C-alpha positions in Angstrom: 160.1 77.5 96.9 157.9 76.2 99.5 158.0 79.5 101.3 156.9 81.4 97.9 154.1 78.8 97.2 152.7 79.4 100.9 152.9 83.4 100.2 151.3 82.8 96.8 148.3 80.7 98.5 147.9 83.3 101.1 147.7 86.3 98.8 145.1 84.2 96.4 143.2 83.5 99.6 143.0 87.3 100.8 142.0 88.5 97.2 139.2 86.0 97.5 137.9 87.4 100.6 138.4 90.6 99.4 136.1 89.8 96.6 133.7 88.0 98.6 133.4 91.1 101.0 133.4 93.7 97.9 130.4 91.3 96.7 128.6 91.3 99.8 129.0 95.1 100.2 127.9 95.7 96.4 124.6 93.4 97.0 123.7 95.1 100.2 124.1 98.5 98.6 122.1 97.5 95.3 119.3 95.9 97.9 119.3 99.1 99.8 119.0 101.4 96.5 116.2 99.2 95.1 114.3 99.1 98.6 114.5 102.8 99.6 114.5 104.9 96.4 115.5 108.7 96.7 113.0 110.7 98.0 110.8 112.7 95.6 110.6 109.7 93.3 107.3 108.0 92.1 105.1 106.6 94.6 105.4 103.0 94.3 101.9 101.1 94.2 100.7 97.5 94.0 97.3 96.2 93.2 95.6 92.8 91.8 93.9 92.5 88.4 90.7 92.2 90.1 87.7 94.1 89.9 87.7 94.3 93.6 90.6 96.8 92.9 88.2 98.8 90.7 89.8 102.1 91.9 93.3 101.2 91.3 92.7 99.4 88.2 91.0 102.9 86.7 93.3 105.2 88.7 96.4 103.5 87.2 95.0 103.1 83.7 93.3 106.6 83.6 96.6 108.4 85.2 94.6 109.7 88.1 97.2 108.7 90.7 100.0 110.2 88.6 98.0 113.6 88.0 97.4 113.6 91.8 101.1 113.1 92.5 102.2 115.8 90.0 105.5 115.4 88.4 106.3 112.5 90.8 103.7 110.0 89.3 103.5 106.4 90.2 105.0 103.1 89.2 102.6 100.3 89.5 102.8 96.8 90.1 100.5 93.8 90.3 100.3 90.8 92.2 98.1 87.7 92.2 97.1 87.7 95.7 97.6 89.5 99.2 100.5 87.5 101.0 103.0 88.4 98.0 101.9 91.9 97.8 102.5 92.2 101.6 106.0 90.8 101.3 107.0 93.5 98.7 105.6 96.2 100.9 107.2 95.0 104.0 110.6 94.4 102.2 110.5 98.4 101.1 109.4 97.7 97.5 106.1 99.4 97.5 104.8 102.5 99.5 101.0 101.6 98.9 99.0 98.7 98.3 95.2 97.5 97.4 94.8 94.3 99.4 92.6 92.0 101.2 91.6 92.3 104.7 93.5 89.2 106.0 96.9 89.8 104.3 97.0 93.0 105.4 96.0 92.1 109.3 98.6 88.9 109.1 101.6 91.5 107.8 100.8 94.0 110.5 101.2 91.3 113.0 104.0 89.4 111.5 106.1 92.9 111.0 105.0 94.2 114.6 103.4 97.3 112.8 105.2 97.3 109.7 102.3 98.9 107.7 98.9 100.7 108.3 95.4 100.4 106.9 94.7 103.9 105.8 91.3 103.5 103.8 88.6 101.2 102.5 88.2 100.5 98.9 85.6 97.6 98.3 82.9 95.3 100.0 81.8 92.1 98.8 82.7 90.6 95.7 84.0 86.9 97.0 82.2 83.7 96.6 82.8 79.9 96.8 81.9 78.6 93.4 81.0 74.8 93.2 80.3 72.2 90.6 78.0 70.0 92.2 78.0 70.4 95.9 75.0 71.4 97.7 76.5 71.9 101.0 79.8 71.5 103.0 79.4 67.9 103.4 79.5 67.3 99.6 83.0 68.9 99.7 84.5 65.8 102.0 87.4 64.3 100.3 87.3 66.7 97.4 89.9 69.4 96.2 88.8 73.2 96.7 90.8 76.1 95.5 91.8 79.5 96.9 94.1 82.1 95.4 97.1 81.8 97.8 97.7 80.5 101.4 96.5 82.9 104.0 94.7 85.3 101.5 91.5 86.9 102.4 89.6 84.0 100.4 92.0 81.4 101.6 91.1 82.3 105.2 87.6 82.6 104.4 87.2 79.0 103.0 89.4 77.5 106.0 87.1 79.3 108.5 84.0 78.3 106.8 85.1 74.7 106.7 86.2 74.7 110.1 82.7 76.0 111.0 80.8 73.2 109.4 82.9 70.7 111.2 85.2 69.6 108.2 88.9 68.7 108.5 91.7 69.9 105.9 94.0 67.8 104.4 95.1 65.8 101.4 93.4 62.4 102.5 89.7 61.8 102.6 87.5 62.7 104.0 89.5 65.9 104.7 89.0 68.8 102.2 92.4 69.3 100.2 92.2 73.1 100.2 94.8 73.9 97.5 96.0 77.6 96.7 96.4 78.2 93.3 96.7 81.3 91.1 93.2 82.8 89.8 93.8 82.3 86.0 94.8 78.3 86.8 91.9 78.2 88.8 89.6 78.9 86.0 91.3 76.3 83.7 91.3 73.5 86.1 87.8 74.0 86.9 86.9 74.0 83.4 88.9 70.4 83.2 86.7 69.4 86.2 89.9 69.0 88.5 88.4 71.1 91.3 85.2 70.4 93.3 85.1 74.1 94.0 87.2 77.5 94.7 86.8 80.4 97.1 87.8 83.3 94.8 87.3 87.3 94.3 85.5 89.1 91.3 85.7 88.7 88.4 86.6 85.0 88.6 83.7 84.1 91.1 81.5 85.1 87.9 84.0 83.8 85.2 83.6 80.2 87.0 79.9 80.5 86.7 79.7 81.9 83.0 82.7 80.2 81.7 83.2 76.8 83.5 79.7 75.7 84.4 80.0 76.8 88.2 77.7 77.7 90.6 77.8 80.1 93.5 77.1 78.1 96.7 78.6 80.9 99.3 78.3 84.4 98.6 80.7 85.8 101.3 78.6 88.9 102.2 75.9 86.3 103.6 78.3 85.6 106.4 79.1 88.7 107.7 76.8 91.5 109.5 74.9 94.1 107.8 76.5 91.8 104.7 79.4 94.0 104.7 83.0 93.2 105.0 86.2 94.8 104.0 87.1 92.8 100.8 89.9 95.4 99.8 91.7 98.1 101.7 94.6 100.6 101.1 97.7 99.9 103.2 101.0 101.8 103.3 104.4 101.1 104.8 105.4 102.7 108.1 108.3 104.0 106.3 106.4 105.8 103.4 104.1 107.0 106.0 107.0 108.5 107.7 108.8 109.6 104.9 106.3 110.5 102.0 103.2 111.5 103.9 102.2 114.3 101.6 102.5 111.8 98.5 100.4 109.4 100.3 97.6 112.4 101.0 97.5 113.1 97.4 97.1 109.5 96.6 94.4 109.1 98.8 92.8 112.4 97.4 92.7 110.5 93.9 91.3 107.3 95.8 88.3 109.3 97.4 87.6 110.9 93.9 87.5 107.6 92.1 85.4 105.9 95.0 82.9 108.7 94.6 82.9 108.4 90.8 82.0 104.7 91.3 79.0 105.5 93.5 77.8 107.9 91.0 78.0 106.2 88.1 78.2 102.6 89.0 77.7 101.3 85.2 80.2 103.7 83.6 82.9 103.0 86.1 82.4 99.3 85.7 83.3 99.7 82.1 86.1 101.8 83.0 87.2 99.2 85.2 86.8 96.6 82.6 88.7 98.5 80.1 91.7 98.5 82.5 91.2 95.0 83.4 91.3 94.0 79.4 94.6 96.0 79.1 96.5 93.6 81.7 94.5 90.4 80.8 94.8 90.6 77.2 91.1 90.8 76.6 88.1 92.6 78.8 85.3 90.6 80.5 82.3 89.7 78.6 79.1 92.3 79.5 77.6 89.6 81.5 80.2 88.5 83.3 81.1 92.3 84.1 77.4 93.0 85.2 77.4 90.0 87.4 80.6 90.7 89.0 79.8 94.2 90.1 76.6 93.3 91.3 78.2 92.0 94.2 80.7 94.6 94.9 79.9 98.1 96.6 82.8 100.9 96.7 83.6 102.0 100.2 86.6 104.3 101.8 85.6 102.6 105.4 88.1 100.3 106.4 85.8 98.6 108.7 88.4 98.2 111.6 86.4 95.8 113.7 85.9 93.3 110.8 89.4 93.5 109.8 90.2 92.3 113.6 87.5 89.5 113.0 89.5 88.4 110.0 92.9 88.4 111.9 91.5 86.5 114.8 90.2 84.0 112.4 93.6 83.8 110.7 94.9 83.3 114.2 92.8 80.4 115.0 93.7 79.0 111.7 97.5 79.1 112.6 98.1 81.1 109.5 99.0 84.2 111.9 100.2 84.9 115.3 98.3 86.4 118.0 98.7 90.2 118.7 97.3 93.6 119.3 95.6 95.1 116.2 94.8 98.8 118.1 97.4 100.4 115.6 96.3 98.6 112.6 94.2 101.3 111.1 95.4 105.1 111.0 92.6 107.4 109.9 94.5 110.5 110.1 95.5 110.1 106.3 92.0 109.8 105.1 91.0 112.8 107.1 93.7 114.7 105.5 92.9 113.5 102.3 88.9 114.7 102.7 90.0 118.0 104.1 92.4 118.9 101.2 89.5 117.7 98.5 87.1 120.1 100.4 89.5 122.8 100.2 
């Protein structure tokens, strides 16, 4: 009797272990299927519902990327800020993504080269909007927001406060830097719960027009020639290896959209607003749209030197490791796309 009971328990244990192993194998297989789709499928593209990602907004909404890729097309996914988008890219869930300068550099360093910056997209379009402050000292002991810890605006805000000699922390007189999603920043600003926020467009213009804010710092004023890579285009190392023709096709569409923005800025702004409206539920008011685009310029230049500056600042702030950035920018895809467009 005791022997049968021991055998029964042993059998149960074996079955349990077998089930656990089967479950683990199934999860690995499921993960690998999700992260590494079959070659030739849609190109997986990420971007943010911000006008600083105007080419992505218009290209996705109007089908420019899908047309460039022929029958393969794209699947698009939106994010609130760069760090979460870079997590998805490095996890194998995206092939190409529009993202800010700091998250691109940080992800490159942390992954030891798991991505490449292949083009620029936009310069400018980020500001510190305040309620009452006239200078950095007026923010001491106050709460100031950024879209996400380690994103481009978060790094810019923390660096600006550091340069002004202000500590960051939760207890006065330190400045309480709070990473908060853009839409929530607007609501909290309207409620008077934030003294300021460093945000991309159109959120900076919305804080001014809809929440009584005032621009204290236009980030362009902090960079040489008043230009900096607000948005760049990055691709995963795997996609660069396995999907190069598709990436070149996507960059051809990106170049065409960038040139369209240069030729007809007003018309392109309206197209971006229509796409933004579909994602946000309503388009931007005309005054907000014009204000947002007045602080933005299209570009295909990734501005490698300024990308490196953003990375060094993030490292000094302990948001990123030190490292070699010499391989961060790969201009070969852009050259191929330009040559293909010329042909």
